[in-house]
N, C-alpha and C positions, 0 to 999 in steps of 0.2 A: 171320418164321416162325422161322429159324434160331436167332436171339436167345431165343426163347422154349424151343425144344428144348435149347438149351445151357444156360439157366438152370434148366430144370426137372430136368435130369439130374445137375447138378453137385452136389457135396457142400456143404450149407449150413455145415458145421463148418469146412471147410477155406477161410479167409480168402484164402488165395493162390489159389485157383481160381475165387473168387466174381465174379460180374458179374451185371448185370440185377438181378433180384429179390432175389438174395442178395448185394448188395454191401455188407450192413451185418452187424453182430455178430448171431450166431445167438441169443444170450442175451436180446436184445431182445424177442424174441417167446417168449412162454410156451408151453410144449408142450401139446397138446390135453387130455392127462390133467389137468395143473394147471388149465386153464380150466374143465374139466367139474368138478372138485373145488371149485373156488371157487363155481361156479354152483351146485351141489348143496348147498354149505354155505349160501349166502345163500338158497336157497329153503327150506331147513330153519329158518333162523332166523326168516324171515317168516312160516313156517307157524306156529312157536311162538309168535311174537307175534300172530299172527291168532287163534290158539286162546285165549291169555290174555285178549285184548281181548274176544273174543266170550263168554267166561264170565263177566268182569266186567260185560259189557253185559246178558247174561240175568239176573244176579243183580240188577243195577240195575232192570230190567223188572219182575222179580218182587217186589222191595221195593215200586216203585211202585204195583203191582197191590194189593198188601196195604195200602198207605196209601189208595188209593181206597176200598177196601173198608170201611176203618177210618172214613174221613170220611163215607160214606154212612150207616154204623151210628150215629156220632155226631150227625149232621144228623137222622136219624130219631128218635134218643133225645129231643135238644132239642126238637125240634118235637112229640114226644108229650108230654113235660113240660109244654110251653107250652099246649097244647091242654086238657091235664087242669087246670091251674091255671086258665085262662080259664073252662071249664064249672063249677069251684068257686066261683069269684066270681060268676058270673052267676045 
């Protein structure tokens, strides 16, 4: 327990007094602000990627729905023309 107290109150920037948890250089561990900044930057980047992907996906689904409607209209038109010609011949 004494080692824990000693290492927790020592100045981590002073390598001559470091022991235990702080026996290595302080610059090996980024500070909290830097970690938070990197985390927020990564989240913002991923959010923008997700937003653009969702937008492109919505556009693709809308185009697909237009194509389905067009296919149904063309199928109905071809069937109507076929039935009209069939009744004209008969």
